[in-house]
N, C-alpha and C positions, 0 to 999 in steps of 0.2 A: 615622905620621899626623899627631902637633902640629908636625912641623917643616913638612910639607905645608902647613897649616891657617895658622901664620905666615907661609910666603911668600904665599898668597894675601891676607891680610888686609894687607900691605905693599903690595903690588902695589894693593888693594884703596884704602888710605889714598892711595897716589900719585894713583890717578886722581880720588878724592874733592878731593881739596887741588887739582888741576887743573881741576876742571869747577866749584869753587866760586870761581875767581878772578871779579872783577868782569864780564868779557867772554864769559867761555865760555857761561854759560845765555842771554844773548841773541844770540848769535852759534848756538847749537844751535837755538834758538826758531826765529830766521828763516830756518835750513835745513830744518827739519821741515816748513815750507811748500813746498821744491821746492827744485831745484838750483840756486843762483846764481855768477856769476861774481865775481872779487875787487871789482872796481869796485862792483859791485851792492852788495854785502855792507857794503861801504865807504860807501856811501850808505845805506843803510839801518838799521847800526850806528851813529846819529848821535853824535858825539862821539869816539869812538874814533878814535886816530892810525892811520896805517898800518904803523906799526914795531908797534903794538899788537896790530894785527888778523893781521899776519902771524905774530907769535909765536902767539896764542892759536890759528890755524888749525895752525901745527905741531904744536902740542900735544897738541889734538885729533885729529891725523891720527894722530901717534907712537901714543897710546893706542887708534886704530883704531875712534874714534868720528866721524870725520869722512871722505871720499872725496876726495882730491883729481885729477882727469883732466886731462892735458895733452892738448889734441890740436895735432898737427902739422902747424900752419897759421904764417904769415907776416902780423903778429905772432903769437906763440902764444897760445892760448886757453885759460885753465885756468878749468874748473869746479867748484864743490866742492857737498858733497852730505853729509848722514848716512846711514853704513852702515847694515847691520840692528841691530849694536849698538847704534849710535848713536839710532836711531829708539826702541831700547829703553829707553834712556837716557832719554831726553824723556820716555817714558810714567812711568817712576818718578818722574820732576823733578815732571811734572804731578801724580802723586800725594800729594808733597810740599805741591804749590801747593792742594791739594783738601785736604789735612789742616788746612793755616791759615787756609784759610776756614771749616773747619769748626769749628775751636776758636779765632779768633779773640778773640769776647770773652773767652774763659779766660785768654788769651795776656796781653793788654791788661789785665785784673785784675790775674794775677800780676804785670806790670811796672810798673804803680800801685802796687800792694803793697812792692813791692821797693826802690822809691822813683826 
């Protein structure tokens, strides 16, 4: 049982590392509103490079957070959306944001005391 828990923890840390990157949360937030094509995502996520958006989407897809659907058209059309797991993760992240809003004064006071 301990070994299984260690494996789960290791995977969790990998996923947390991936979604804590600079662009993963904004991309997930945008996709939480609905399916978008690459260029729509690129335009909506201001400041992200083409290369970084590609890397971010690949990492989120690898972890089962984002679904990539290629339509057999010429030119190819690729749609991105959140999976069920991605929607659930977005809900968890929104919960963390709610926690921050709830405790913001205490957090700011602690940071002031800290220096």
